[in-house]
mmCIF file of the N, C-alpha and C atoms, coordinates in Angstrom:
data_MODEL
# 
_entry.id   MODEL 
# 
loop_
_atom_site.group_PDB 
_atom_site.id 
_atom_site.type_symbol 
_atom_site.label_atom_id 
_atom_site.label_alt_id 
_atom_site.label_comp_id 
_atom_site.label_asym_id 
_atom_site.label_entity_id 
_atom_site.label_seq_id 
_atom_site.pdbx_PDB_ins_code 
_atom_site.Cartn_x 
_atom_site.Cartn_y 
_atom_site.Cartn_z 
_atom_site.occupancy 
_atom_site.B_iso_or_equiv 
_atom_site.pdbx_formal_charge 
_atom_site.auth_seq_id 
_atom_site.auth_comp_id 
_atom_site.auth_asym_id 
_atom_site.auth_atom_id 
_atom_site.pdbx_PDB_model_num 
ATOM 1   N N  . MET A 1 1  ? 147.884 31.403 220.149 1.00 0.00 ? 1  MET A N  1 
ATOM 2   C CA . MET A 1 1  ? 149.118 31.291 219.386 1.00 0.00 ? 1  MET A CA 1 
ATOM 3   C C  . MET A 1 1  ? 149.511 32.669 218.852 1.00 0.00 ? 1  MET A C  1 
ATOM 4   N N  . THR A 1 2  ? 150.774 32.902 218.845 1.00 0.00 ? 2  THR A N  1 
ATOM 5   C CA . THR A 1 2  ? 151.266 34.166 218.314 1.00 0.00 ? 2  THR A CA 1 
ATOM 6   C C  . THR A 1 2  ? 152.159 33.879 217.125 1.00 0.00 ? 2  THR A C  1 
ATOM 7   N N  . ASN A 1 3  ? 152.442 34.915 216.381 1.00 0.00 ? 3  ASN A N  1 
ATOM 8   C CA . ASN A 1 3  ? 153.308 34.814 215.208 1.00 0.00 ? 3  ASN A CA 1 
ATOM 9   C C  . ASN A 1 3  ? 152.782 33.827 214.164 1.00 0.00 ? 3  ASN A C  1 
ATOM 10  N N  . LEU A 1 4  ? 151.474 33.786 213.992 1.00 0.00 ? 4  LEU A N  1 
ATOM 11  C CA . LEU A 1 4  ? 150.912 32.930 212.955 1.00 0.00 ? 4  LEU A CA 1 
ATOM 12  C C  . LEU A 1 4  ? 151.084 33.586 211.597 1.00 0.00 ? 4  LEU A C  1 
ATOM 13  N N  . THR A 1 5  ? 151.569 32.823 210.647 1.00 0.00 ? 5  THR A N  1 
ATOM 14  C CA . THR A 1 5  ? 151.596 33.323 209.280 1.00 0.00 ? 5  THR A CA 1 
ATOM 15  C C  . THR A 1 5  ? 150.170 33.235 208.748 1.00 0.00 ? 5  THR A C  1 
ATOM 16  N N  . PRO A 1 6  ? 149.852 33.983 207.707 1.00 0.00 ? 6  PRO A N  1 
ATOM 17  C CA . PRO A 1 6  ? 148.503 33.874 207.149 1.00 0.00 ? 6  PRO A CA 1 
ATOM 18  C C  . PRO A 1 6  ? 148.150 32.444 206.742 1.00 0.00 ? 6  PRO A C  1 
ATOM 19  N N  . LEU A 1 7  ? 149.098 31.710 206.179 1.00 0.00 ? 7  LEU A N  1 
ATOM 20  C CA . LEU A 1 7  ? 148.810 30.339 205.754 1.00 0.00 ? 7  LEU A CA 1 
ATOM 21  C C  . LEU A 1 7  ? 148.549 29.420 206.936 1.00 0.00 ? 7  LEU A C  1 
ATOM 22  N N  . LYS A 1 8  ? 149.286 29.610 208.025 1.00 0.00 ? 8  LYS A N  1 
ATOM 23  C CA . LYS A 1 8  ? 149.040 28.798 209.222 1.00 0.00 ? 8  LYS A CA 1 
ATOM 24  C C  . LYS A 1 8  ? 147.688 29.132 209.828 1.00 0.00 ? 8  LYS A C  1 
ATOM 25  N N  . ALA A 1 9  ? 147.322 30.419 209.797 1.00 0.00 ? 9  ALA A N  1 
ATOM 26  C CA . ALA A 1 9  ? 146.020 30.830 210.316 1.00 0.00 ? 9  ALA A CA 1 
ATOM 27  C C  . ALA A 1 9  ? 144.898 30.223 209.479 1.00 0.00 ? 9  ALA A C  1 
ATOM 28  N N  . ILE A 1 10 ? 145.073 30.200 208.161 1.00 0.00 ? 10 ILE A N  1 
ATOM 29  C CA . ILE A 1 10 ? 144.069 29.592 207.284 1.00 0.00 ? 10 ILE A CA 1 
ATOM 30  C C  . ILE A 1 10 ? 143.953 28.104 207.576 1.00 0.00 ? 10 ILE A C  1 
ATOM 31  N N  . LYS A 1 11 ? 145.079 27.436 207.738 1.00 0.00 ? 11 LYS A N  1 
ATOM 32  C CA . LYS A 1 11 ? 145.045 25.999 208.027 1.00 0.00 ? 11 LYS A CA 1 
ATOM 33  C C  . LYS A 1 11 ? 144.306 25.725 209.335 1.00 0.00 ? 11 LYS A C  1 
ATOM 34  N N  . LEU A 1 12 ? 144.577 26.528 210.359 1.00 0.00 ? 12 LEU A N  1 
ATOM 35  C CA . LEU A 1 12 ? 143.886 26.360 211.638 1.00 0.00 ? 12 LEU A CA 1 
ATOM 36  C C  . LEU A 1 12 ? 142.391 26.605 211.486 1.00 0.00 ? 12 LEU A C  1 
ATOM 37  N N  . HIS A 1 13 ? 142.042 27.630 210.711 1.00 0.00 ? 13 HIS A N  1 
ATOM 38  C CA . HIS A 1 13 ? 140.628 27.906 210.464 1.00 0.00 ? 13 HIS A CA 1 
ATOM 39  C C  . HIS A 1 13 ? 139.971 26.715 209.763 1.00 0.00 ? 13 HIS A C  1 
ATOM 40  N N  . CYS A 1 14 ? 140.640 26.173 208.765 1.00 0.00 ? 14 CYS A N  1 
ATOM 41  C CA . CYS A 1 14 ? 140.085 25.049 208.015 1.00 0.00 ? 14 CYS A CA 1 
ATOM 42  C C  . CYS A 1 14 ? 139.945 23.803 208.896 1.00 0.00 ? 14 CYS A C  1 
ATOM 43  N N  . GLN A 1 15 ? 140.891 23.584 209.777 1.00 0.00 ? 15 GLN A N  1 
ATOM 44  C CA . GLN A 1 15 ? 140.786 22.459 210.703 1.00 0.00 ? 15 GLN A CA 1 
ATOM 45  C C  . GLN A 1 15 ? 139.571 22.634 211.607 1.00 0.00 ? 15 GLN A C  1 
ATOM 46  N N  . ASP A 1 16 ? 139.370 23.856 212.073 1.00 0.00 ? 16 ASP A N  1 
ATOM 47  C CA . ASP A 1 16 ? 138.237 24.140 212.943 1.00 0.00 ? 16 ASP A CA 1 
ATOM 48  C C  . ASP A 1 16 ? 136.918 24.017 212.179 1.00 0.00 ? 16 ASP A C  1 
ATOM 49  N N  . CYS A 1 17 ? 136.879 24.562 210.984 1.00 0.00 ? 17 CYS A N  1 
ATOM 50  C CA . CYS A 1 17 ? 135.664 24.552 210.171 1.00 0.00 ? 17 CYS A CA 1 
ATOM 51  C C  . CYS A 1 17 ? 135.259 23.129 209.780 1.00 0.00 ? 17 CYS A C  1 
ATOM 52  N N  . SER A 1 18 ? 136.247 22.324 209.377 1.00 0.00 ? 18 SER A N  1 
ATOM 53  C CA . SER A 1 18 ? 135.947 20.968 208.915 1.00 0.00 ? 18 SER A CA 1 
ATOM 54  C C  . SER A 1 18 ? 135.764 20.001 210.084 1.00 0.00 ? 18 SER A C  1 
ATOM 55  N N  . GLY A 1 19 ? 136.217 20.409 211.278 1.00 0.00 ? 19 GLY A N  1 
ATOM 56  C CA . GLY A 1 19 ? 136.114 19.532 212.438 1.00 0.00 ? 19 GLY A CA 1 
ATOM 57  C C  . GLY A 1 19 ? 137.093 18.380 212.383 1.00 0.00 ? 19 GLY A C  1 
ATOM 58  N N  . ASP A 1 20 ? 138.151 18.561 211.615 1.00 0.00 ? 20 ASP A N  1 
ATOM 59  C CA . ASP A 1 20 ? 139.125 17.496 211.410 1.00 0.00 ? 20 ASP A CA 1 
ATOM 60  C C  . ASP A 1 20 ? 140.518 18.094 211.510 1.00 0.00 ? 20 ASP A C  1 
ATOM 61  N N  . ASP A 1 21 ? 141.466 17.338 212.061 1.00 0.00 ? 21 ASP A N  1 
ATOM 62  C CA . ASP A 1 21 ? 142.844 17.823 212.125 1.00 0.00 ? 21 ASP A CA 1 
ATOM 63  C C  . ASP A 1 21 ? 143.480 17.904 210.746 1.00 0.00 ? 21 ASP A C  1 
ATOM 64  N N  . ASN A 1 22 ? 142.958 17.138 209.799 1.00 0.00 ? 22 ASN A N  1 
ATOM 65  C CA . ASN A 1 22 ? 143.490 17.131 208.446 1.00 0.00 ? 22 ASN A CA 1 
ATOM 66  C C  . ASN A 1 22 ? 142.405 17.613 207.493 1.00 0.00 ? 22 ASN A C  1 
ATOM 67  N N  . PRO A 1 23 ? 142.448 18.894 207.103 1.00 0.00 ? 23 PRO A N  1 
ATOM 68  C CA . PRO A 1 23 ? 141.407 19.427 206.229 1.00 0.00 ? 23 PRO A CA 1 
ATOM 69  C C  . PRO A 1 23 ? 141.575 19.013 204.763 1.00 0.00 ? 23 PRO A C  1 
ATOM 70  N N  . LYS A 1 24 ? 142.369 17.988 204.518 1.00 0.00 ? 24 LYS A N  1 
ATOM 71  C CA . LYS A 1 24 ? 142.605 17.533 203.148 1.00 0.00 ? 24 LYS A CA 1 
ATOM 72  C C  . LYS A 1 24 ? 141.303 17.135 202.465 1.00 0.00 ? 24 LYS A C  1 
ATOM 73  N N  . HIS A 1 25 ? 140.380 16.561 203.208 1.00 0.00 ? 25 HIS A N  1 
ATOM 74  C CA . HIS A 1 25 ? 139.134 16.065 202.633 1.00 0.00 ? 25 HIS A CA 1 
ATOM 75  C C  . HIS A 1 25 ? 137.978 17.045 202.838 1.00 0.00 ? 25 HIS A C  1 
ATOM 76  N N  . CYS A 1 26 ? 138.281 18.321 202.883 1.00 0.00 ? 26 CYS A N  1 
ATOM 77  C CA . CYS A 1 26 ? 137.269 19.343 203.093 1.00 0.00 ? 26 CYS A CA 1 
ATOM 78  C C  . CYS A 1 26 ? 136.217 19.293 201.980 1.00 0.00 ? 26 CYS A C  1 
ATOM 79  N N  . PRO A 1 27 ? 134.949 19.256 202.356 1.00 0.00 ? 27 PRO A N  1 
ATOM 80  C CA . PRO A 1 27 ? 133.896 19.193 201.342 1.00 0.00 ? 27 PRO A CA 1 
ATOM 81  C C  . PRO A 1 27 ? 133.526 20.557 200.756 1.00 0.00 ? 27 PRO A C  1 
ATOM 82  N N  . CYS A 1 28 ? 134.038 21.641 201.319 1.00 0.00 ? 28 CYS A N  1 
ATOM 83  C CA . CYS A 1 28 ? 133.653 22.997 200.897 1.00 0.00 ? 28 CYS A CA 1 
ATOM 84  C C  . CYS A 1 28 ? 134.542 23.512 199.768 1.00 0.00 ? 28 CYS A C  1 
ATOM 85  N N  . LYS A 1 29 ? 134.419 22.909 198.607 1.00 0.00 ? 29 LYS A N  1 
ATOM 86  C CA . LYS A 1 29 ? 135.292 23.261 197.486 1.00 0.00 ? 29 LYS A CA 1 
ATOM 87  C C  . LYS A 1 29 ? 135.039 24.665 196.932 1.00 0.00 ? 29 LYS A C  1 
ATOM 88  N N  . ASN A 1 30 ? 133.892 25.264 197.253 1.00 0.00 ? 30 ASN A N  1 
ATOM 89  C CA . ASN A 1 30 ? 133.611 26.614 196.770 1.00 0.00 ? 30 ASN A CA 1 
ATOM 90  C C  . ASN A 1 30 ? 134.124 27.698 197.727 1.00 0.00 ? 30 ASN A C  1 
ATOM 91  N N  . CYS A 1 31 ? 134.739 27.304 198.832 1.00 0.00 ? 31 CYS A N  1 
ATOM 92  C CA . CYS A 1 31 ? 135.300 28.249 199.796 1.00 0.00 ? 31 CYS A CA 1 
ATOM 93  C C  . CYS A 1 31 ? 136.521 28.936 199.182 1.00 0.00 ? 31 CYS A C  1 
ATOM 94  N N  . PRO A 1 32 ? 136.639 30.263 199.328 1.00 0.00 ? 32 PRO A N  1 
ATOM 95  C CA . PRO A 1 32 ? 137.809 30.953 198.766 1.00 0.00 ? 32 PRO A CA 1 
ATOM 96  C C  . PRO A 1 32 ? 139.132 30.538 199.413 1.00 0.00 ? 32 PRO A C  1 
ATOM 97  N N  . LEU A 1 33 ? 139.079 29.928 200.586 1.00 0.00 ? 33 LEU A N  1 
ATOM 98  C CA . LEU A 1 33 ? 140.303 29.488 201.261 1.00 0.00 ? 33 LEU A CA 1 
ATOM 99  C C  . LEU A 1 33 ? 140.660 28.041 200.923 1.00 0.00 ? 33 LEU A C  1 
ATOM 100 N N  . TYR A 1 34 ? 139.825 27.368 200.154 1.00 0.00 ? 34 TYR A N  1 
ATOM 101 C CA . TYR A 1 34 ? 139.990 25.938 199.891 1.00 0.00 ? 34 TYR A CA 1 
ATOM 102 C C  . TYR A 1 34 ? 141.400 25.580 199.395 1.00 0.00 ? 34 TYR A C  1 
ATOM 103 N N  . VAL A 1 35 ? 141.932 26.331 198.460 1.00 0.00 ? 35 VAL A N  1 
ATOM 104 C CA . VAL A 1 35 ? 143.245 25.998 197.891 1.00 0.00 ? 35 VAL A CA 1 
ATOM 105 C C  . VAL A 1 35 ? 144.390 26.196 198.884 1.00 0.00 ? 35 VAL A C  1 
ATOM 106 N N  . PHE A 1 36 ? 144.127 26.948 199.957 1.00 0.00 ? 36 PHE A N  1 
ATOM 107 C CA . PHE A 1 36 ? 145.151 27.220 200.955 1.00 0.00 ? 36 PHE A CA 1 
ATOM 108 C C  . PHE A 1 36 ? 144.993 26.348 202.202 1.00 0.00 ? 36 PHE A C  1 
ATOM 109 N N  . ARG A 1 37 ? 144.005 25.460 202.232 1.00 0.00 ? 37 ARG A N  1 
ATOM 110 C CA . ARG A 1 37 ? 143.605 24.733 203.443 1.00 0.00 ? 37 ARG A CA 1 
ATOM 111 C C  . ARG A 1 37 ? 144.698 23.854 204.028 1.00 0.00 ? 37 ARG A C  1 
ATOM 112 N N  . LEU A 1 38 ? 145.662 23.448 203.249 1.00 0.00 ? 38 LEU A N  1 
ATOM 113 C CA . LEU A 1 38 ? 146.714 22.567 203.749 1.00 0.00 ? 38 LEU A CA 1 
ATOM 114 C C  . LEU A 1 38 ? 147.922 23.327 204.286 1.00 0.00 ? 38 LEU A C  1 
ATOM 115 N N  . GLY A 1 39 ? 147.847 24.651 204.285 1.00 0.00 ? 39 GLY A N  1 
ATOM 116 C CA . GLY A 1 39 ? 148.906 25.453 204.886 1.00 0.00 ? 39 GLY A CA 1 
ATOM 117 C C  . GLY A 1 39 ? 150.016 25.863 203.944 1.00 0.00 ? 39 GLY A C  1 
ATOM 118 N N  . PHE A 1 40 ? 149.754 25.775 202.632 1.00 0.00 ? 40 PHE A N  1 
ATOM 119 C CA . PHE A 1 40 ? 150.748 26.290 201.691 1.00 0.00 ? 40 PHE A CA 1 
ATOM 120 C C  . PHE A 1 40 ? 150.041 26.959 200.531 1.00 0.00 ? 40 PHE A C  1 
ATOM 121 N N  . ASN A 1 41 ? 150.753 27.815 199.843 1.00 0.00 ? 41 ASN A N  1 
ATOM 122 C CA . ASN A 1 41 ? 150.210 28.564 198.721 1.00 0.00 ? 41 ASN A CA 1 
ATOM 123 C C  . ASN A 1 41 ? 150.542 27.829 197.431 1.00 0.00 ? 41 ASN A C  1 
ATOM 124 N N  . PRO A 1 42 ? 149.559 27.252 196.769 1.00 0.00 ? 42 PRO A N  1 
ATOM 125 C CA . PRO A 1 42 ? 149.830 26.507 195.545 1.00 0.00 ? 42 PRO A CA 1 
ATOM 126 C C  . PRO A 1 42 ? 150.238 27.405 194.379 1.00 0.00 ? 42 PRO A C  1 
ATOM 127 N N  . ASN A 1 43 ? 150.055 28.704 194.532 1.00 0.00 ? 43 ASN A N  1 
ATOM 128 C CA . ASN A 1 43 ? 150.404 29.640 193.465 1.00 0.00 ? 43 ASN A CA 1 
ATOM 129 C C  . ASN A 1 43 ? 151.821 30.176 193.582 1.00 0.00 ? 43 ASN A C  1 
ATOM 130 N N  . ALA A 1 44 ? 152.467 29.925 194.716 1.00 0.00 ? 44 ALA A N  1 
ATOM 131 C CA . ALA A 1 44 ? 153.820 30.439 194.939 1.00 0.00 ? 44 ALA A CA 1 
ATOM 132 C C  . ALA A 1 44 ? 154.824 29.630 194.125 1.00 0.00 ? 44 ALA A C  1 
ATOM 133 N N  . LYS A 1 45 ? 155.721 30.335 193.501 1.00 0.00 ? 45 LYS A N  1 
ATOM 134 C CA . LYS A 1 45 ? 156.777 29.656 192.756 1.00 0.00 ? 45 LYS A CA 1 
ATOM 135 C C  . LYS A 1 45 ? 157.881 29.280 193.725 1.00 0.00 ? 45 LYS A C  1 
ATOM 136 N N  . ARG A 1 46 ? 158.286 28.036 193.655 1.00 0.00 ? 46 ARG A N  1 
ATOM 137 C CA . ARG A 1 46 ? 159.326 27.551 194.546 1.00 0.00 ? 46 ARG A CA 1 
ATOM 138 C C  . ARG A 1 46 ? 160.615 27.408 193.759 1.00 0.00 ? 46 ARG A C  1 
ATOM 139 N N  . GLU A 1 47 ? 161.642 28.063 194.217 1.00 0.00 ? 47 GLU A N  1 
ATOM 140 C CA . GLU A 1 47 ? 162.932 27.966 193.562 1.00 0.00 ? 47 GLU A CA 1 
ATOM 141 C C  . GLU A 1 47 ? 163.756 26.903 194.282 1.00 0.00 ? 47 GLU A C  1 
ATOM 142 N N  . VAL A 1 48 ? 164.302 25.997 193.522 1.00 0.00 ? 48 VAL A N  1 
ATOM 143 C CA . VAL A 1 48 ? 165.087 24.900 194.075 1.00 0.00 ? 48 VAL A CA 1 
ATOM 144 C C  . VAL A 1 48 ? 166.513 25.032 193.569 1.00 0.00 ? 48 VAL A C  1 
ATOM 145 N N  . SER A 1 49 ? 167.471 25.047 194.499 1.00 0.00 ? 49 SER A N  1 
ATOM 146 C CA . SER A 1 49 ? 168.879 25.168 194.119 1.00 0.00 ? 49 SER A CA 1 
ATOM 147 C C  . SER A 1 49 ? 169.362 23.847 193.528 1.00 0.00 ? 49 SER A C  1 
ATOM 148 N N  . GLU A 1 50 ? 170.488 23.898 192.879 1.00 0.00 ? 50 GLU A N  1 
ATOM 149 C CA . GLU A 1 50 ? 171.077 22.688 192.305 1.00 0.00 ? 50 GLU A CA 1 
ATOM 150 C C  . GLU A 1 50 ? 171.391 21.663 193.401 1.00 0.00 ? 50 GLU A C  1 
ATOM 151 N N  . GLU A 1 51 ? 171.855 22.152 194.539 1.00 0.00 ? 51 GLU A N  1 
ATOM 152 C CA . GLU A 1 51 ? 172.157 21.257 195.667 1.00 0.00 ? 51 GLU A CA 1 
ATOM 153 C C  . GLU A 1 51 ? 170.883 20.561 196.157 1.00 0.00 ? 51 GLU A C  1 
ATOM 154 N N  . GLN A 1 52 ? 169.786 21.312 196.252 1.00 0.00 ? 52 GLN A N  1 
ATOM 155 C CA . GLN A 1 52 ? 168.515 20.724 196.675 1.00 0.00 ? 52 GLN A CA 1 
ATOM 156 C C  . GLN A 1 52 ? 168.032 19.698 195.659 1.00 0.00 ? 52 GLN A C  1 
ATOM 157 N N  . LYS A 1 53 ? 168.202 19.992 194.375 1.00 0.00 ? 53 LYS A N  1 
ATOM 158 C CA . LYS A 1 53 ? 167.806 19.049 193.327 1.00 0.00 ? 53 LYS A CA 1 
ATOM 159 C C  . LYS A 1 53 ? 168.581 17.741 193.453 1.00 0.00 ? 53 LYS A C  1 
ATOM 160 N N  . GLU A 1 54 ? 169.884 17.854 193.703 1.00 0.00 ? 54 GLU A N  1 
ATOM 161 C CA . GLU A 1 54 ? 170.713 16.658 193.847 1.00 0.00 ? 54 GLU A CA 1 
ATOM 162 C C  . GLU A 1 54 ? 170.260 15.819 195.044 1.00 0.00 ? 54 GLU A C  1 
ATOM 163 N N  . LYS A 1 55 ? 169.946 16.484 196.166 1.00 0.00 ? 55 LYS A N  1 
ATOM 164 C CA . LYS A 1 55 ? 169.472 15.765 197.350 1.00 0.00 ? 55 LYS A CA 1 
ATOM 165 C C  . LYS A 1 55 ? 168.136 15.077 197.072 1.00 0.00 ? 55 LYS A C  1 
ATOM 166 N N  . LEU A 1 56 ? 167.244 15.766 196.363 1.00 0.00 ? 56 LEU A N  1 
ATOM 167 C CA . LEU A 1 56 ? 165.951 15.169 196.023 1.00 0.00 ? 56 LEU A CA 1 
ATOM 168 C C  . LEU A 1 56 ? 166.126 13.946 195.140 1.00 0.00 ? 56 LEU A C  1 
ATOM 169 N N  . LEU A 1 57 ? 166.998 14.058 194.145 1.00 0.00 ? 57 LEU A N  1 
ATOM 170 C CA . LEU A 1 57 ? 167.248 12.913 193.262 1.00 0.00 ? 57 LEU A CA 1 
ATOM 171 C C  . LEU A 1 57 ? 167.856 11.740 194.025 1.00 0.00 ? 57 LEU A C  1 
ATOM 172 N N  . LEU A 1 58 ? 168.771 12.028 194.927 1.00 0.00 ? 58 LEU A N  1 
ATOM 173 C CA . LEU A 1 58 ? 169.394 10.983 195.739 1.00 0.00 ? 58 LEU A CA 1 
ATOM 174 C C  . LEU A 1 58 ? 168.336 10.283 196.596 1.00 0.00 ? 58 LEU A C  1 
ATOM 175 N N  . ASN A 1 59 ? 167.449 11.055 197.214 1.00 0.00 ? 59 ASN A N  1 
ATOM 176 C CA . ASN A 1 59 ? 166.378 10.468 198.026 1.00 0.00 ? 59 ASN A CA 1 
ATOM 177 C C  . ASN A 1 59 ? 165.441 9.616  197.181 1.00 0.00 ? 59 ASN A C  1 
ATOM 178 N N  . LEU A 1 60 ? 165.123 10.078 195.986 1.00 0.00 ? 60 LEU A N  1 
ATOM 179 C CA . LEU A 1 60 ? 164.256 9.297  195.094 1.00 0.00 ? 60 LEU A CA 1 
ATOM 180 C C  . LEU A 1 60 ? 164.915 7.973  194.709 1.00 0.00 ? 60 LEU A C  1 
ATOM 181 N N  . ARG A 1 61 ? 166.189 8.031  194.438 1.00 0.00 ? 61 ARG A N  1 
ATOM 182 C CA . ARG A 1 61 ? 166.905 6.805  194.080 1.00 0.00 ? 61 ARG A CA 1 
ATOM 183 C C  . ARG A 1 61 ? 166.932 5.826  195.249 1.00 0.00 ? 61 ARG A C  1 
ATOM 184 N N  . LYS A 1 62 ? 167.142 6.355  196.470 1.00 0.00 ? 62 LYS A N  1 
ATOM 185 C CA . LYS A 1 62 ? 167.149 5.496  197.660 1.00 0.00 ? 62 LYS A CA 1 
ATOM 186 C C  . LYS A 1 62 ? 165.784 4.836  197.849 1.00 0.00 ? 62 LYS A C  1 
ATOM 187 N N  . ARG A 1 63 ? 164.725 5.595  197.649 1.00 0.00 ? 63 ARG A N  1 
ATOM 188 C CA . ARG A 1 63 ? 163.373 5.046  197.800 1.00 0.00 ? 63 ARG A CA 1 
ATOM 189 C C  . ARG A 1 63 ? 163.118 3.963  196.764 1.00 0.00 ? 63 ARG A C  1 
ATOM 190 N N  . GLY A 1 64 ? 163.611 4.170  195.569 1.00 0.00 ? 64 GLY A N  1 
ATOM 191 C CA . GLY A 1 64 ? 163.431 3.185  194.505 1.00 0.00 ? 64 GLY A CA 1 
ATOM 192 C C  . GLY A 1 64 ? 164.138 1.880  194.818 1.00 0.00 ? 64 GLY A C  1 
ATOM 193 N N  . GLN A 1 65 ? 165.258 1.949  195.513 1.00 0.00 ? 65 GLN A N  1 
ATOM 194 C CA . GLN A 1 65 ? 165.999 0.743  195.876 1.00 0.00 ? 65 GLN A CA 1 
ATOM 195 C C  . GLN A 1 65 ? 165.321 -0.012 197.011 1.00 0.00 ? 65 GLN A C  1 
ATOM 196 N N  . ASN A 1 66 ? 164.564 0.712  197.853 1.00 0.00 ? 66 ASN A N  1 
ATOM 197 C CA . ASN A 1 66 ? 163.890 0.096  198.990 1.00 0.00 ? 66 ASN A CA 1 
ATOM 198 C C  . ASN A 1 66 ? 162.583 -0.572 198.602 1.00 0.00 ? 66 ASN A C  1 
ATOM 199 N N  . ASP A 1 67 ? 162.058 -0.265 197.445 1.00 0.00 ? 67 ASP A N  1 
ATOM 200 C CA . ASP A 1 67 ? 160.768 -0.846 197.025 1.00 0.00 ? 67 ASP A CA 1 
ATOM 201 C C  . ASP A 1 67 ? 160.915 -2.225 196.438 1.00 0.00 ? 67 ASP A C  1 
# 
C-alpha cells in the first residue's frame, strides 16, 4: 500500500499484531500505540461547523423517531 497516513499505518500494524481485523479489543493496553489502534487520534481537536452540527442533530432526531 502506498500513501498510508501514520494513523492508517498504526491501524494496520495493530490489526497484524492482534491477529484481528478489528483491534478494538486489543489486550496490549501498555503499548504506546494503543490509543491510536482504531485509526484516529483521540488527542486531535475536531472542529465542527454550524452546518455539520445541524446535520448531526437532524440525524439524531431521525434515529430517535425510528426507535
